[in-house]
N, C-alpha and C positions, 0 to 999 in steps of 0.2 A: 405219491400219497395224497389222498383226498383231504380237503379242509376239515379240521376238527370241529365238532359241534360246540355250541356255546358252553362255557364252563358253568354258567348258572343253570343251564338246562340239564347238564350231566349230574350235578350235585342235588338237583331238586328231588325231594322225597327220598333222599339217601341218608343213611347213618354211617358214621366213620368211627373206627377204633384207632386211637392215637397213643403211642408210647413216647415218652420223653417230652410230654407236653408242658412240663414246668420249667424247661430250660429256655435258652435264648431263642433258638430256631423254633422250638416247640410252641412258645408263646406266639411267635410270628405266624405259625401255621394255624393256630386256633383263630387268631384274628382274620387270617386269610380265608379260612373256611367259613367263618361267620359272615364275611363280606361276599363270599362267592355266590350264594343263592339265598334269597329270602325264604325259600321252601326247603332248606336243609332241615332234616329231622333232628338228629342228635349227633353230638361229638362225645364219645366215651373216652375219657382220658384216664389211663391207668396211673394211679398215684399211690404212694405208700406214705406211712407216717415218717416224719423227719423233724429232728430237733424239737420233739415234743408237740409238734403240730399235727392234728388229725388231717387225713386227706381232704375232707371238705373245707377245713380252715385254710389249707394251702391253696385250694382252688379259689376261695373267696379273695385271698390276698392277690393271687395271680390276676383275677378279673378286675381288680381295682387299679391295675396299671393304666397309665394315661393312654395307651394305644386302644383301650376298649371303651374310652369315655364316650365315643360317638355311637356306641351300640346301646339300644334300649334294654331295659331289664329283662323283657320277655325274650330278646335275642340271646342275651347272656345265659338265660336259663336253659338254652339248648346244650350247654356244656355240662356234662355229668361226670363227676369224679367216681371212679370205681376202684375199690381197694384191691390191690394185686401185688404180686411178686414176680418179676419178669423171668426169673430163673426156674420157677416152679411150673409143673405141668398145668396147662390151661391158664397160665399166668397167675395161678393162685386165686382165681376168681370164685366167688360163691356160686352155687348151683343155679340160683335164681337169676343172677346177673349173666351167667354163662349162657343160659337158655335164651335170655333176651337178646344178647349179642349175636348168637348164632342165627337167630330168627331175623334180626333187623339189619345188622351191619353188612355192607357190601364192599366197603373200601377199608383196607388196613394200611396204616402208615406207621412203619417201625422207625422211629426217630431217636429212640433211646440208645445210649452207649456210654462207655467209659472213655472220656476224652482226656486221658492222662498218658504222657509219653514215658513215664518212669516206673510203671507198675510191673509186677511179675508177670510172666507169661501165663501162669495159671489164672490169675485174676483177670487179665485181658481176655483170655479165651472164654472164661465163665461169663463175663459181663457183655462181651461183644459178639460171641459166636453162639453160646448156649441160648442166650436171650433171643437171638434171631431164629434159632430152631423152634423155640416155644411159640414165637409169633407165627411161623410158617405152619406149625401143627394146628394152631387155632384157626388160621386163615383157611386151611383146607377143610375144616369142619363146618365152615359157614354154609348156610343154605344157598346163598347166591353171591359167591365171590366175584366181584367185578374187577378189582385192582388191588395188587399188593405192591407197595412202594417202600423201598429200603433207603434210608439216608446214610450214605457211605461217606467217603472222602476222596479227594484227588490224590491224597497221600497213600491210598491203599496199594499202589503199585510202585513204591519208591525203589524197588529193586529192579525196575525195568529201565534200561537205558534208551535214549532217544525219545521220539514222540510217543506218548501214551495214548493208545486208541480207546474208543468207547466200546470196549469189549472186556470180557473176563479173562484174566491171566491165571491159568491153572496152577495151583500149588502142588508141590510134591507129596505133601501129607494130606490125608483125607480130613475134612473138617470134623466128621463124626469121630474119627480116631483121636483128634486133638481134644474134643469134648470129653471123651472117655478118659483120657489121661488126666485132664483137669479135675474130673470128679473123683478120681481115685484117692483113697486115704491110706497112707500118705501118697501125695501126688508124685509121679516120676518126672513131671515137668520141672525144670529149673525154677526155684522160687526166688532166686536172686534178681535184683533189679538189673544188674549188668548181664545181659543175655548174650551167649555166644552167637555170632552172626549165622553160623550154619544151622542153629536151632530154629531161627526165624527166617531161614531161606534168604539171607542177604538183605533183609529189610532194615530200615533205619532204627526201628524200635518195636516193642510189642504191640503198640496201638496200631501201627500201619499193618503189621502182619495179621492181627486179629480181624481187621476190616477186610483184608484180602481173603482170609478164610471164610468170613461171613458171606462174601460175594460168591465164593465157590459153593457154599452150602445152598444158596438160592439157586444156583445153576443146577445142582443135583436134585434138589427137592421140588422145584417149581417148574420143571420142564413141561412146556406146553400150556402152562397156566399164565394168566395175565399179570406178569410181574415186571417191575421196573426198578432201576437203581439210579439214584442221583448222587453225583460226586462233586461237591463244592470244594473250592480251594479255600484260602484264608477268608473268613467271613467278617465283614464290617457291618455297620448299622444300616437302617433302612435308607433307601435312596429316594424313591418316589412314593411318598406316603404323607398322610395328614400330619404326622410327626416325623419329619426327616431326621436321620441320624440316630433314631432310637436303637439302643443296644440292650435294653432290659437289664437283667441282673448279671449279665455275662462278665466274669472276671478273667476269662481265659483268653489266650491268644493275644492278638493285637488290640482287641477291644479293651482288655485289661491294661495293656501298655499305654493306650491313648489316655486313659483316666489318670495315670500317674505322670505321663509326659506333659500334659497341659498344666500341671502344677510344678513342673520343673524337677519333680522327684525322680523321674527317669529320663536320662539324656543320651541314650545309646540305642542304636539299631545295628543289625548284624547282616552279614552276607555280602555277596559281590554287588557293588554299587551299580554295575551295568547290567545285572541280570534282570530278567522280566519278573515283576512282582505279581505273582499269580494270586488274584484276590477277586472278591465279588461282594455286592451288597446283600444283606439278609433277605430283602424282598425278592431278589432274583432267585434265591434258593427256594423260597416259598412258592413263587410262580412256577418254577421248574417242577416241583413236586406235584402241584395241582394239575399242570398241563400234562405231565407224564401219566398221572392217574387217568385223565380223560383219554389220552392216546391209547394206553394198553387196555382200557375198559371198553373202548369202542372200536379199536383196531388191534385186536390181539396179535402179538408177535408171530410172524409166519415161521420163524426159526424156533428151535427149542430153547434158545438162550433168552434171558430177559433183556429188555431194552435198557440202554445205559445212556445217561446224559451228563456231560461235564458242565459245571456252572463256574465259569471263570473267563478271564481273558487269556490270550496266548501270544506267541511270538509274532503272529500276523495280525491279530485283531486286538486293537487297543493295547499295545505292548508297553504299558507304563513301567518304568524302571524303579529299582529300589531307591536310587538317589533322588528320583522325582518325588516319590512318596515322602521322603524325609524333608525335602524342600517345601512341599505343600504343607506338611505338618508344622514346620517352623514358621512359615509365613502366615498361615491361618491362625496359629496360636498367638502370634503377635497382634493380628487384627482384632481378635476376639479374646482378650485376656480374662483370666479368672480374677475374682476379687482378692485372692491371696495366693502367695507362692511359697514353695520351699526354696526353689532357685528359679532363675529366669528360664523359661522353656527354650532350650536350644539343643536339639537332637543332632548327633553326629553318627556316622557309620564307623564303627570301630571293629577291627578284626585283629587277630594275632597278638603281638606284644602291646599294641596300642590299647586293646581291650584289657589285657592283663594289668597294665599300669593303671588304667582307669578304675578297675575293681579294687586294686590295692589302695588307691586313694579314697575310694568310697567306703571301704571297710574301716580305714583309719578314721575317717570323718564320722562314721556311724558309732565308733567307740566313744567319741566325745558327747554324743547325744544319748547314749545308752541309759545312764543313770537319771538325767533330767526327764527323759520320756516316761520313766517309771514312777517318778515322784510327782511330777506336775502333768496335768491333762493337756499336754502340748498337741497331741494328735491321737486319733483312734488307733487301735492295735494294727489294723491293716496298712496304716500309713507310717508306722514306725520305721526308723532308719534301716535296721538289719533286715526287716521283712522286705523292704523295697529293694535293697541291694541283692538279696537272695532271689527275688522275683526276676530281676534283670539278669542275674547270673544264669538262672535256669533258661530264660528266654534266649540267652546267647547260645547255650548248648544246643537247644532243640531247633531254633530258627536258623542257626548256621547250618545244621544238618539238612533241614528241609529245603533251604534255598539252593542247596547244591544237589539235591536228589531229583528234582524235576527240571527237565530242560524244555519240554513242550507238551501241550495237551491238544488232542484232537477235539474239534468242536462241530463235527459234521452233523451229528444228531441234534445237538443244541440248535444249530442254525436251521435244520430241517423242520423241527417242531415250531420254532419261532415263526418261520415263514408260513406255516400252515395253520396258524391260529385263526379262529373265526374273526372276521373283520371287526366285530364289536369288542373282541378281546385283545386285538393287536397292540393297543397302547397299554392297557392296564396290566396284562399278564405277560408282556414280553420279558425275556431274560437275555436279550442280545447284549453282549459285553461292549459292543461298539457304541452303545447309547450312554455309557457311564462316563461322566466327567469326574475323574478321581479327585481333583481339587475340590469340587463341590461336595463330594462324598465326605472328604476329610473335614471340610468347613462345617457341614451339617452335624457331623459326629461331635465336633468340639462344642458347637452350640447346644446340642442336647445334653452333653456332659455338664456344661456350666449350669443350665437351667434346671434340669431334672435330677441330676446326681449330686452335684455340690450345692444346689439351691442358691446359686449366685444370682445377682441382679441380672435382669434380662436386657441390659443395655450397657454401653461402654461410655464412661465419662472421662473428664480430664484427670480425675484421681487415678484411674487405671493407668493412664500414660505417665503420671508422676511416679507411680510405683515401678513401672517398667524402666524409666530413666534412672530411678534410684538403684535398681538392681544392676543396670549397666555400669553405673558409677562404682558400685560395690565390686563388680568383677574387675573393673579397671584398677581400683586401688589394691585389690588382692594380688593381681599380677605385678603391680608396681612394688608391693611389699615383698613378693618373691625375689624380684630383681634387687631391691635394696638390701634385704637381709643376706642373700647369698653373696652379693658383691662385698659387703662389709665383712662377712665371715671369711671369705677367701683372702681379703686384704690382710686381716690379722694373721692368717696362716702364711701368706707369701710376701707381705709387705709391698705389694705391687697393686696399685689401683687399676692398672691396665688389665692385669690377669684377673683381678676381681670382677671388673666390668664385663670382660669376655665370658667368664664362667656364669656370671649373673644373667647375661643376655641369653646364653645357651639354655640355662635352666628355665628362664621365662618362656622361651620359645617352646621348650619341651612341655611345660605346663599348659600352654595354650593348645599345643598339638594333642595332648592327652585329653 
């Protein structure tokens, strides 16, 4: 394969149509596109009204994020909000905007999707497969289509055992058939959250299956056309950026968990401690999408299948383990503490009965805070005890499933494209997983959360250390209390201090273990 042209040259004088631009990765993509070339023409972002905010208002809020601060007003003006509905024909765009897009746009990036693991099959197919079909239809109608890029997920093939290759695994059911079933009234697709495994072809959940269907749809509809698919694993904040650690408004996945873990409100991780922790920084996902657009736009795939790139580490390249990520999180949270805590941040990997006992204790504790949290402004709604426990419970269910369904990912295409970047782009647009220092990634994510999300002080003082020591003493006295109370209670029942002390010691060890 020949060297790719410069990214700034490819995007010069081009206009891009982007879906999902208001989300975590979408905001990163907008910033990445604005930085790609000073001669970029327009970025049309499909936006709908949400929570009473008009599309233009949502875009103004989006561009006020700190990651756009280094862009001048005239550069930000290149981002245009277009009112649309992704499930509608022509994305529900007005005739005037539709004509403008068909005439000017040459790159389509379909980044929108329903990232919920517990939705009905009908909803998942509608939001992840039907919307892909609508984007494909519009892309085919463009006067000069250069590249169509679909943002998928490494979980799209959770029903495949062994190493997952950078290719499309065909589904038994036709994507168009599933869309037809989803649009029926009433739908014959199971509407229940708990879906039979055979209905989703052995996938972990409806999200994974709908992404696999969407990839199959691209294979069928974009044969011979310049199409590419990017499959990221678990996505963390920015790694190499002016604002490292940036996670935007993301509340999903481990970005959401980091936000509560640094406050000590979430203290549990799940999965095999020795398994590879498949993950990547957000800027690697952005880089992969931009590079793949250049690749398929200048070197159209020789085969009829679209080009696919995994964005992740694997068992051979930077194979960080789950236990390593937990250790990094604990150590960096101690080095860079928040101004206030719910509990001292100390995350543990819990599975099976250990996790069951942990959640039982957390629910009991949440009961004590239930009434005070509703009477006094102790914490915002999203930081209330029951909400936090439920968030962790859901994380346990889905991340335990995910950690067990992927054993390895092929990175052949990812390495190929990274090696063939133009020399001027080799540093800025690399998405080579071997370059990632995961401790540094976690550290920068925690720093960003403190500074931009919780608006904490931007430095660590002796008072932070006093608070940490205070919480350590509180934990010590709590475990001491468990020992004393249980010892005395058993003594009154057995009249033996020895039995009481033994039972007290066992209960204390159990409490520490949980």
